[in-house]
Backbone bond lengths (Angstrom), bond angles and torsions (degrees), N, CA, C in turn:
res aa  C-N    CA-C-N  psi(-1)  N-CA   C-N-CA  omega(-1)  CA-C   N-CA-C  phi
1 M - - - 1.427 - - 1.522 107.42 -
2 H 1.315 115.87 141.91 1.462 121.80 175.10 1.514 108.15 -124.50
3 R 1.307 116.63 134.08 1.471 121.01 178.60 1.527 108.78 -102.15
4 Y 1.303 115.31 127.06 1.456 121.42 178.63 1.516 109.41 -100.51
5 E 1.311 115.90 137.44 1.455 120.06 177.71 1.523 109.59 -74.00
6 L 1.312 115.10 152.59 1.453 121.80 179.25 1.528 110.16 -55.21
7 G 1.314 116.18 132.66 1.459 121.11 178.79 1.521 114.31 95.34
8 H 1.338 118.07 -12.11 1.461 120.50 177.37 1.520 109.61 -72.89
9 R 1.325 116.69 157.93 1.462 121.86 -178.94 1.518 110.39 -113.91
10 L 1.329 115.27 152.40 1.460 122.40 174.94 1.517 108.40 -119.75
11 R 1.310 116.85 144.82 1.463 121.04 173.06 1.522 106.90 -102.96
12 F 1.311 116.71 127.71 1.456 123.28 -176.81 1.520 108.38 -104.14
13 V 1.322 117.14 120.14 1.459 122.11 -177.82 1.523 108.80 -118.68
14 I 1.314 116.43 133.23 1.461 121.82 177.36 1.525 107.78 -106.98
15 A 1.335 116.20 125.92 1.462 120.95 179.98 1.520 109.23 -135.66
16 A 1.310 116.29 141.42 1.460 120.98 178.23 1.523 111.07 -96.25
17 A 1.321 117.42 1.80 1.458 121.95 179.06 1.524 108.51 -141.56
18 D 1.314 116.07 159.84 1.456 121.70 178.85 1.519 108.34 -115.17
19 G 1.312 116.84 106.41 1.455 121.51 -177.97 1.519 113.61 -63.07
20 A 1.343 117.46 -20.37 1.461 120.91 179.93 1.525 111.93 -77.99
21 Y 1.330 117.86 -14.14 1.459 122.15 -179.59 1.522 108.37 -89.66
22 A 1.337 117.63 112.29 1.465 122.58 -172.66 1.524 113.61 -60.87
23 G 1.335 118.57 -30.97 1.455 120.47 -177.24 1.517 113.81 -85.04
24 N 1.294 117.61 0.42 1.459 121.61 -175.95 1.526 109.82 -89.43
25 R 1.320 117.09 99.12 1.461 121.36 -179.34 1.530 112.20 -112.30
26 G 1.314 117.03 -4.95 1.459 120.10 -176.56 1.515 112.62 -86.19
27 I 1.302 114.79 156.65 1.462 121.39 175.32 1.517 106.91 -114.65
28 K 1.301 117.24 124.97 1.458 122.39 -178.56 1.523 109.14 -121.59
29 P 1.329 117.06 148.17 1.469 119.33 177.63 1.527 110.99 -74.70
30 A 1.302 116.17 148.67 1.466 122.79 172.51 1.521 106.17 -122.05
31 T 1.317 116.98 124.02 1.457 121.60 -177.34 1.521 110.05 -110.27
32 V 1.307 115.79 129.95 1.462 121.78 176.10 1.517 106.86 -117.43
33 V 1.309 116.40 126.05 1.460 121.31 -178.08 1.522 108.97 -109.50
34 S 1.305 115.82 131.48 1.465 120.26 176.35 1.520 108.66 -144.89
35 A 1.296 115.02 167.67 1.462 121.23 179.29 1.524 108.38 -132.02
36 P 1.328 117.85 159.58 1.464 120.62 -178.54 1.531 113.56 -54.61
37 G 1.333 117.33 -29.37 1.461 119.70 -178.68 1.515 114.64 -87.69
38 D 1.353 117.46 -3.68 1.463 120.07 179.71 1.525 110.22 -66.42
39 T 1.323 115.39 145.20 1.464 119.88 -176.13 1.519 113.59 -85.63
40 G 1.330 117.99 -17.08 1.455 119.76 -178.36 1.516 113.01 74.90
41 V 1.316 117.40 27.44 1.462 121.95 -178.22 1.519 109.70 -105.42
42 V 1.320 116.66 133.89 1.458 122.54 173.83 1.521 106.88 -108.86
43 E 1.326 116.36 124.43 1.462 120.14 178.98 1.518 109.44 -95.51
44 L 1.326 116.73 126.76 1.451 122.50 178.48 1.520 109.11 -108.17
45 P 1.336 117.35 147.33 1.463 119.00 179.32 1.526 111.23 -67.81
46 V 1.308 115.58 149.02 1.460 121.94 178.15 1.521 107.73 -109.42
47 A 1.320 117.04 121.09 1.464 121.05 -179.30 1.520 110.17 -87.78
48 G 1.301 116.12 129.63 1.457 121.63 175.20 1.509 114.98 65.53
49 G 1.314 116.03 23.88 1.393 110.14 -177.92 1.407 127.32 -164.17
């Protein structure tokens, strides 16, 4: 677990493959669906609090 201080930013990356896995040679599509009214917010769980 890593605790981020208030005001810090996170970069969210979507990947359909894991480059750290040596046997992974395939390329797969990753689809992200959104709508004009979406807020663009990602909610992360809060541990202990």
